[in-house]
N, C-alpha and C positions, 0 to 999 in steps of 0.2 A: 138577762140571766146573770146570776152570780157565777164566779169561776168554778168549774167542776170538770169532771173527766170528759164531758162532751165537747169542750172547747177545742178548737184546732191545735193550739199550742199548750194544752194542758200538760203539766209535768215539766215544762221548760222554765228554768230560772234565769232571769236576766239581771245583771248589775249595770246600773247607769251611773257613770261619772260625768254628768252633763250639766250644762247651764244654758240659759236662754232658749234656743229654739231647736237646732238640728238634732242633737242627741235626744232631748226630751220628746220631740215629736215622733222620732223613730221608735222609741221605746213605748210611746203611747199606742202606736199601731200594734206592737207585739203584745201589750197588755190587753188591748181590745180583743185580741185573738186568743186570750186565755193564759198567756205567760205570766208567771209570778215575777213582777218587776220590783227590784229593790233600788230605790233612788238614793244614791250615796251623796250626802250633803255636808257642808261645813257646819259644825256645831255653832249655834248662836245666830248664824246669818242665813245659811242655806243657799239655795239657788238664787241668784240676783233677781230673778223674776218675782220672787216673793216680795220685793220692794217696789214692784210696778203696780200702779193703780189702774182702774179704780179699785177701791177697797170696800169690802162688806164685812162689818164687824171686825175691822182691823186685818182682814185676810185679803190677799190679792185675788181679784176676780179672774184675771188671765191665768194665773198659776193654777187655780182650782180646775180650770178647763184643760190646760195643756198637760197636766200630770194626773189625769183621772186613772183609776184602777191600779194605782201604784202604792207601795209602802215606802215611807221615808226612814232611812237609816243614817243617823248623824255620826260621822267619823272624821277625825282630824287626820287626813292622809299625810300631813307633813310630820306627824309624830311616828316614831318607830312602832308603837303599839297599834296605832290606827292603821298603818300600812300592813302590819301583820294580820289585823282583823280582816282587811279586805282580801288578802291572799287566802285566808282560811275560808272566807265566803266564796271566793273564786273556785276553790277546790271542789265544791259541790254544786257549782253553777254551770250553766251551759253557754252563756253569752255575757260578754262585757261590751258595752257601748260607751264611747267617750268622745267628747268634742272639745277638749282642751287644745291650746296651741301646740303644734308639733314640737316635741322635745319636752313638754311639761310632764307627761307621764313618766318619761325616762328619769327626769330629775327626782321624781317621787319614788323611783325604784319600782314602778308599776308598768313599765313598757311591755310590749308584746312578748319579747324574748323571756323576760323575767316571769311574767304571769304564765306563759306557756310551759315553762319548766315546772312550775308548781301545779298547773292544771292543763295537761296536754290535750284534753278533749274540748277545752273551752274555745268558742269562736269569739274573736276579739275584733271589734269594729271601731274604726276611727273616722270621725267626720271633721273636716277642717276647711278653712277658706280656700287654700290653694293645693292641698295634698301634702303627703308626708315627706316628699322630696321635691327637687327642682329649685330653681333660683328664687322663687317667691315663697317657698315653704315657711320660712321663719317670720314672714310679715303678717301682721294682723289682717284678717279677711272677714269682713262683715257682709251681709246680704247685698247692700247697695254697691259695695265694691265689686262683688262677683257679678252683679247685673251690669255694671259699667264695663268691666274688663271682658266679660263674656259676650258682649255685643247686644244684650237685650235693650239697654237704654238707647242704642243707636237706631232701633226700629220701633220704639214705643213712643206714642204721642202723635201729634199732628206734624205735617211737613214743615211748617213754619214756627213750631213751638219750641220751648225750651226742652233740654234733655229730661226725660220722664222715666221713672222706674215703674215697674208693675206695682199695683196698689197693695198687694200682699207680699211678704218676704219670700218670693217664689223660689229663689235659689236655696235658701234655708230649707224650705218645705220639701222641694223635690230631692234635695240631697238626703233628707231624712227618709223619704220614701224609698230611695235607692238603697239606703242602709238597711231598712227593714226587709226589702226584697232580697238583698245579698245575704243577710243573716239567715233567712229561711232557706235559701239555697245552700249556704254553707252548712247548716244543720243537717240537711238531707245528705250532703256529701260526708259529713262527720259520722253519720249513722252507718255509712258503708265502710269507712276506713278506720274509724275510731280516733281520728286526729283532727284537732281544730286548726284554724288558720287565721291570718290577719286580713282584714278588709279595710281598704283605703278609699274613701269617697270624698270628693271635694265639692264645695259650692260652685267653683268655677266650672268644672267639667260637667256637673249636673245642669248648670244653666246653658252651657254650649250645646248639650245634647238635645235641646229643644229646637235647634236651628235647622230643622229638616228642609223647609222650603228655601231658606237662605243658602244652605249648602248646595241644594239642587241647582240653584241659579249660578252661584259663584263658581263651583267646580265645572259647570258646563259652559258658561259664557263669560265669566269674570265679572258679572254684574254684582254690585254691592247693595245689600238691602238698605232700605231707608224707611223712615216713619211714614205710615199710610193712614193714620187715624184708626178707624175701625175697619178699614177695607182689607180684603184678602190679598195675599201676595200674588196670586196667579189667576184668580177667577172673579167674575162679576156677573150680576150684582150679589154681593156678599158683604154686608156692612150695615151700619145704622143709617137710617134715612130720616129726614125731618118730617114731622107731622104738624098739625095745627097747634098742638099743645106740648110738643117735645120731640121725642125720637122713638123709633121702634127698629128692631133689627130684622133683617130678612136675608135669606140665602136661596136664590133661584138659579142654580148652576147646572141643572140637568135639563134636557129638552122638555120634559114633562112639566117641571116646576116653572121654567121660564115661560112656557106657553100659558100656564095657569096665571102667573103673575100679570102678564100682559092683558089677559082677559078680565081679571079683577079690576085692573086700573084703567081699562078702556084704551089700552095702547097696542091693540092688535096690529096696527100698521107697522110696528117695529119688528114683527115676526118675519117680514119680508125684506128687512133692511140688511144688506150684506155686512155692515159693520157689526151686527149683533148675531151673526149666524151661529156662534157657539160661545162657550164661557170664556175661552182665551181671546177671541175676537172682541167680545164685550169688555174684557179687561183692558185690552189695548185702547178702547174708546170709552173708558170708564167715566171720564168727566162729563162727556156729552150724555152718556147713558143715564148717569145719576141725576143730572139736571132735568132730563125729561121725566124721570120717575118722580123726583121731588116736586115737580110742577103739579103733580096729581096728589101725592101723599100729603102735601101741606094743606090740602083741603079736607083731610080726614083727621079725626082724633086718633091718638095712638091706640086706644081701646077698640075703636071700630075697625081700624086697619088690621090689627092683629086678628080680630074675630073673622073678618072677611077672608084673610089669607089662610087662617086655620081651616075654615070651611072648604077652601079650594085646594087644600093639601100643600100649600107653600110653606116651607120651614120659616118660622118667624117667632119673635118673642118681644115682650115689652122689656124696657131697661128698668129693673127693680132696684130700689135702695135696700139696705139691710134690714130696715124695719119691716119692709114688705117681705123680704126673704124669710126672716125669722118668724113670720106669721103666715107663711104660704100654705094654701089649702092642700096642694099636692103633697108637699113635704109632711104636712100633718097627717094626711091619710096614710102615708107610707111610714108613719111612726118614726120619723128621722130624729126629732128632738126628744130628749128624755131628762128627767130630774135625778141628779145624783146626790146622795146624802153627804153632809159634812157636819162634823160635831160642833162647829162654831157658826157657820154660815147658814145651816139648815139645808133646804133643797137648792141645788145649784143646777140651773138649766144647762144642758150639754148639747153640743153638736153630735149627731150620730156618726157611726162609722159607715162609710159608703160601701164597705164590703158586706154583701148580703149572702149568707150561706143557707141552703135549704135544710141542712141537718144540724150544723154546728154553729149557731149564731154567735155573733160577737158579744163580748162580755159587757155588762152594765153593772158595776159594783159600787163605786164611790167616787166622789170628787177628789181633787188633788189633796194629798195627805198633809196633816199637821207635821211640822218639822220634828223628826225623831220619833214619831209614833210607832214605827216598826223596828226600832233599834233592838230592844230586848228580845223580841221574837226571833229576829234574824240571827243574833249572836247565840241565842240558845240553840237554834237549829244548826249552827256551825260548831257546836260542841263546847261553848263557854258555859261555865257554871254561873249561878247567880252572884256568887262572891266575886268572880272575875269580872263580871259585867259592872258591878258596883265599883270595883277598883278602876276600871277603864273610865267610867263616868267621873269618878272623884279626881282622876288625873287630867281630865279634859280631853282625853283621846276619843271619847264618845259622848253623846248626849241622848237623852230619851225623854219622851213626853208620855203622860198618862192618857192623853186624849187619843181617840182612834177615829179614823175617817170612815169606818164601816158601821152601818146601822142596817141590819137585815130587814127591819120594818119599812125602810124606805127604798130598798133595792127593787129594781124593775126586773121582771122575770126574763123577758126576751128582747134582743136587739131587733129581730125580724118578726113581724106579725105572722101568725100561723096561716 
């Protein structure tokens, strides 16, 4: 659907002063929910992701996906008039999300205290590597550093392998999701009190928040987590197992699924073995357990093993590469992927929103915007005259493009099928 009054966040305006991943991914969630997101970018250059390939017709493919459903407003925030323009935009906005290094917005004269004085109802969210205070606050903090310092790299990979990060920038992404969640909560509170507040979310703390099993062990026993490959921290069998042509994953940790697994694999003798009486006992003897299981699964193809386990009700799945994921039949039936219009690139295939609403579906409007395509509209809405806008552009405090990323003829009507 295109953005309208039926969207969950219809009527909410969000300003994004962001780059790379955390703030843009957070505001993408808000845009998917119907918020009007104005992405504030540096004239001439824009978000550095615009320079990240691969490129289609000179446009960044990752940028077009990470910044869908947004408008681009090109302002030089280092100039007094560019700063003034942002404050005027903030006066009628509901949210500002930024992920500059702590202290950078203060140097621009756009810190929370300053913006709050001009727009007391505005919710102001900051995403950063280490948080807005503390001994690490001033240091640069990228996703891999947060994964390293936050413990994720100490438990990812195989026991004898090199330190390994999660394949996607997981700390960036979960930080962004926490920002989006916190923003919606703060808006709810703002509607009760009439006053906005500052939200501080760090990549580090977002990553550490995942350590549920590791915290359960350490705070109870002092045991420190370690890499386990694909195995679970406390239960077995719950991991990838070898097959004749690769691997498949399975998780038989309940009495019912454990029994079914043994029956499918012809290992019913294991049901009476005291070493495997429950999931915890099986985990304690995991190496012997998996050796016995793989002695059988390596005689099966991955496809046949998954089919047999599916039929028996044992949780399992093949290990898909992204070519398979992006052409997956199940995701296709659920209408997960969609084509977003772009004035230069044409149709841009998008990942769908995993948030599925029965009445107010997520928005599907356009691919990531051309730099400055929303500048004039945003400034006009903030009370600038055409002459004032021309003056700002002439002075380099703003930039505008005549191209627009919205083509109603290409818009998809609904995020969720009826």
